[in-house]
Phi, psi and omega in degrees: 000125179268154180247141175228129178289344178282356176284348175290123177299141184304322181290338176274323186281337187218145170216175179288341179268323187223154177222145176270131178243129175265118181283131173255320186229117178287156176307137177088354182278148172259338181286128175268112182244141178221147177287130177255104185296332179292321180270339182073027182221168173271135187235138177291124182254347181162179180230134177291152178300157177308136180091351178253143173204161180289129185286337179211169175301144183229137180195213185213164174264121179295158179064032176230160173217117180275175182297335179279001178092349179263167172301158182294126184282148178221131168263122191248118179268124178210175189291324181211152180300151176255230182205158178302131179097348179291131177261123184243129174282128186221166173244134179287134177248352179157196180202157168253115175276117188239145170249126183248126176268122183279170179302328182275003179093349178286161177239150179215146173288136178216066184297153176236118172284148173242134184219161176239136177305132186301327183255022179296136175273314184290332188242021184295341180272358180269117180234350180206161178304327181294345176278348177272150177290154177301321179297318180297315178298318179298318180295321177297313178298319179297321177301310181298324179294310182292325177300313180291322177302319180297341179251016176077017179242170173223157177234157174227126177283118178278314181202150165261128184233160182272188186297324181297315179292324178299319177293324177294320177297318178297313181301320180295330184269352182296138178279000000 
């Protein structure tokens, strides 16, 4: 029996207050893992170069499809790393609207939502990107840039946006 996170009805998986995020890669990991809907399992897609690791848990919003054809990506700030497949209730704090240049020279939008675990103790005061330090935002952007460089791609940050725009991006991506 295969499992699909897209089987969660959209009205159950998302609200304007909370969104469910499926973690693929825990904070501190070098292994790039992605959910394979055909197999119904998490599959190793690659390994980050030595010295690189995910700065926070990374995953996706189920029942969505972004412009790159994958579910909508989320960088999830929480108190401690989780594990692949863990579903975390979160609140959107904003997004990085990104343009990604592929190996073949084409470009595609590949936005990243940013969220905080709804029940976080350490980060309960974070409700918008403006609540993050400039240094933290720069480090997150730098991670995505270096991650893409390691794979022969590049990104350009088009805009940093707040929670309202993040919810609009989510609504646009819902299946």
